[in-house]
N, C-alpha and C positions, 0 to 999 in steps of 0.2 A: 472502273473498267474503261479501256481505252475505247473512245467513240469511233464509229466506222467513218471513213472518208465520204463526202457527198459530192459526186462528180456530175450529178444531174444526168440527163438522157445521154446514153453512150452508144455509139455504133456497134453492132454486134458482128463479131467474125467467127465462122464455125468452119473447122477444118476437119475433112476426112483423111482417112489412111490413103497414102500414095499407091498402094496395091489395092486391087479389086478382087482378086481371087485368092483362095488359100494356097500357101506356099507348099503344102504337104499333099492334099489330094485335088487340088485344082478347081474345087468348087467355089462358086460365087459368095463373097462375104455379104452379110446382111448386118443393119445396125442393131447394137445391143444396149448401149447406155452411154451417158457422157463420162468419160474418164476424169476430166475436171472442167470447171467453167468458173472463171473469175475476172474481175475488172484488173487490167494491166496497164500501168503507164509507160508509153514509150516517149521518145523524144519528139515524135510527131504528134503526140497527144494520146489521152487515155482512151481504151477501147474494151469492151467485154469480149473476152475470147473464150471459145468452147472447144475441146477437143473431143471428137466424137469417137466412141469404141466401137468397132465391128468384130463379128465373130464368124467362123465358117458355118454355112448353111447346111453342111452334111453332116446328119446326126450320127452317122458311122464313123466320122473322121476321129482319129486317135487324138489329135490336137483341136477338138471342137472347143474347149473351153479357153483357148488362147485368144487374147484381145489384141486386135491391131489397132494402133493410134497413128496419129499424124506426126511424123518426124519433124514437119516444118514448124508445128505448133509448139513442139517441145523445144526446138531451137530457138524460139523467140522469148522464152521466159526461163526463170530459175525456180526450181521447185520449192514451194514455201514462201515465195516472194511475190510482192505484187507490183514488181519493176521489170521491164524488159530487159533483155540481154543488151541492147544498145545503151541504155542508161548505165549499166555496169562497166561496159567498155569505154564509155565517154568518162566516168569518174576516174578509171584507171590510167587513161591518156592525160587527163588534166593533172593527176598527181605525179606520175612518173615521167611524162615527157615534158610538160610545161611547169613542173614542180610548184604546184599551188598548194596552199594550206587547205586545212578540211573548211574552213570558213569560206575562203574564197571558192571552193569548189561549190559548196552549198548556194553562195550568191549566184554563181554562174548558171546553176540549173534553173533559177527562177528567171528564165528567159520567156521566150515566146514560141510555143506554149510552154508555160510553168510545169515544172516537175514537183508535186507536192510531196516533201520530205522534210524531216528535221536534220540539223547539223550533226546530231549523234548518229543518226542511221547513215550518214555518208561513209563513216568509219566502218560500219557493218557491210555496206555494199563494196567497199574497198578490199575487206577480207574476202569476200567472195569473189572479187576479181582475182585476187592473189591464189586462191584455191582452184579456180578455173585454169589459171596460167600454168600453174604446176601439174594439173591433171593433163593439159595439153602436151606437156614435155616430158611425159612418163616414160616414153619409149625413145631412146637416144640413138637407135641404130641407124634411122635415116640421115640424122645430122652427122653422124660420125663415119658415114659410109667412104666419104671421100679421103678421111684421114686413114682409115683401115686399109683402103686400097693403095694409098701413097706410101704409107710405113709399115704396113703389114700388120697393125694392131694399134693399141692406145696405152698411154702411160698416165697412171693416176697419181695425183697428188692430194694427201690428206692433211688437213691442218685444222685448229680450232682456235677461237677468238673469245675472250671472256672481257666484256666490256667493263664490268665493275666486280669487285671481290664479293663472293657470295652469290652471284647471279648465274643463270643459265649460261652455258657455253655454246656458241654457235660453231657447229662443225661443218665443213664444206668438203665435198669431194669434187676435185675438178680434173678435167682431161687436159695435160700439159701441152700437147701439141696444137691442138685446136682452140684451148681456153674455154671450152664449155663447161658448164656446171652441171654434174651428173647426180649430185644429191646434196641435201642440206638439213639439218635438224638441230633443234634446241636441245641439249642435253643436260640434265642435272648432274650426271657423274660421266666422265669420261672413262668408263671402264672397258675392258676388252669385249664384254658381252655387247654393250651398247654400240660400240664401233663396228663389230662385227654385223649387227642388224643394220647398219648404214651402208655396208659394203655389199651385202647379199643380193640386193636388187641389181647390182650392176653385173655381178657374175650371172645372174638368171637371163640376161640379155644375150648371152653367148658370145660377146664381143671378146676377140683375142687381146689379152691384157699382157704387154711386154715387161712392164715394171711398175713399181710403187715408189714414190718418194714422199718422205715425212721427216720429222725430227726423231730424236732418240728416245722418245717417251716409250715405257715398256708396254703400256696397254695397246698402243698402236702396232707394236711388233707381234703381240699375240694375236691381235684381230687380223692381221694381214695374213700371218702363218696359218690361221684357222681358215679363212675364206679362200685365199690365193696360196696354197702350200707350195707349189713349184714355181712361183714367180719371184725374180729377183727384187729385194727390197734394198733401196739405196737411201742413206741419209742424205737429208737436205744440204747443199753446199752453203747456202746463205747461213743457216743455224750453225754450222761448223765455222764459218768465217767470223761470226758474232763471238762465239766463244774463244775463238784464238785471238781476237782482238781485244778481250776485256783487259789485259794490263796495260796496252797502249791507251785504252780509253779511260782508264783510271789516271794515268799521267797526264793525258791532255785535260781531262777535268780539273786536275790540280792546278795546272798551268793557268786555265782560265780563271780559277779562283785567286791565284796570286795577281793576275792582271786587275781584277776587280779591286782587291785591297789597295793597289797602287793608285788607283783613280778615286779614292774615297774622298779626296779633296775636291772634287768637281763642284759639290753643292756650295762649298764655302767661296770658292771662286765666282760662282754664279750670283751669290747673294751680294758680294762685293760689287760686282759689275751692274747688276740690276738694282737700282735704287727704288725703295718703297714708294717715293712720290712720283717717280718716272718708271712705270713697269717696262715700256718700250725703250730701247736704246736710241739716243738721239745722234750719237757720234759714230762714224764708220768702225772706229777701233773697238768700241763695246759690242758692236753687231757681230765683228769678226770673232772676238771671244765667246760670244753666246753661241754662235753656230759651231765652233769647235768643241765647245762643251757637250752640245746636243750630238755631234758626229761621234765623239768618244763614248757617250752613254749607248749609242746604237750599237757601236762596235763591241761592247762587252755583252749585249743581248743575243750574241749568236748561240744558236742551238745545234747540236750536232746529231748524227744518228748513226748507229752501228751499221756495218763494220767499218767504214772507210771515211765517213764524214766527220772529221775531227774539229770540233768548234773553237778549240784552243788555237790550234794553228792557224785557222782563218783569221781569228782575232788579232794575234801577233803580226799576220801579214798586213792586215787593215792598219793597225797602230803604226807599223813601219812606214806605209805609205802616206799615212796623215803626218807623221813627223817629218818626212821627207819635203811634203808640201809646206809645212811651217817653216822649215829651214831655208828653203828656197825663198820664201816671201821676206825673211829676216835678211837675207843676203842681198835682196833688192833694196832694202833700206827704205821702204815705203811704196807708195803708190800714187798716181795723179790724183789730185783732189783732196787728199789728207791734209789737216791742218799741220804745219809744222814739218812737212815732209821734204826731203831734199829735191824729190822728183817734181814736187808740185810747181816749181819754177820753171821746169823745161816745158810744161804744158802751155799751149797757147791760150791767152785769155780772151774774152769776147766782150764786148760793150753792148748794153741794151739800147735800142733805138738809133744806134749809128753803124755804119759799115765796118767790118773787120779789116783792120791795117796791120801790116807788118813792116818792120824796118830792120834790115840786116846789121846796121850799124848799133841800133839799140840792143838787138837781140844778142849781139856780140858783147855788149857791157853787161848784159845780164848774166851771159856764161862766164865772164870773168870774176863776177860777184859771187858766183856759186862756189867758188874755191874756198870762200872764208866761211862756207855754211857746214853745219854738221846737224844730222837728224836728232840728236840728243841735246845739242847745245846751240840754241838759236842765236843768230848773229844780232848784235847791237844794230839799233836802227841808225841810219846815216842822215845827215841833214838833207832835206829836200830841196831840190833846185828846180824852180819853174821850168817847165817845157821839156824835162827830161823824164821820160816815162819807160818803164821796161815792158814792152808790149802795148798794142793800142788799147786803150779804154780801161787799163789797169789803175785802180786807185792808189796801190801802194807803190811809191817810187824809191828804189835804192840805186844809189850810185856809188862809183868810187870816190 
């Protein structure tokens, strides 16, 4: 048996009805009994709350057995629960606004003053919050009054989602012009009878329905024809475009598969470049090769979405851009700072611990010596001559 919570001495709060006289005969009300009395935990602390019930004092009143209770007391608690409505709202705010987990909400409620509840009961109060939220949105006429006035009515969209095969389907009825959700239910079977039961509360509101949009499912056609027989029913353009793009989608998927087959040798290139004794590249050329391999792998990981987001075409465009970049680098025949690069001689060198010096005559000699260089075939070393250096501070001296 679950033990009762021990709160110690609690302040007593007693609520009387907001009316003092009978609404039918006008006689004064008199105390009859306590409708309910229980300890309730609020965010400000626990308290013992009593809702006092009153009845009409006129014995000849036809409604003398009616019990009047306090609406304020009823608004502070949930029937059958020992937690205040402010605790329930706080849990809903932490979950859906701050996106906290159940454990984080449970720890947040152990503040000052603490709310005594288990982590599992946080889930129960969260379900209470969702039930109260849905009950408060049962009548959509006030929310859609501006839409009806502007457009002359509403347009309904009906669609279902099945997260996993064999599970329940989530069906949602949405108003297209305003985006308001008018109904939602988990259905085991999406039959015409179940869908018609989902649409009938909307018809009961009396809102003018201009049309219904859905896919070509037969059960939806039957349900809409039963509930809204004279309302135009249009097929969803998105579903129609998806079906029309199916052949192109298959061709694009085949193109992406062929591109992945052509790039199967990337692993071998990476293994030859990355040595086991040296996982990280030490020279700039190996770093460029590994970056290129990574870029190619990212390209073939493209994912498309029907109807018009084709992954194969995007991958081919990206491969073309990457190939143009590599060709442009090869035409430049290297880059400054690379060992054995033809452009490394044109870069000014620096000396550590001494000022930077340049000489037009010496740099001209270096420029003349570049004609004998090739990025693939290094120039044989020339005899060194004291005092003749190519650039200030350079240890390597090549002269004509």
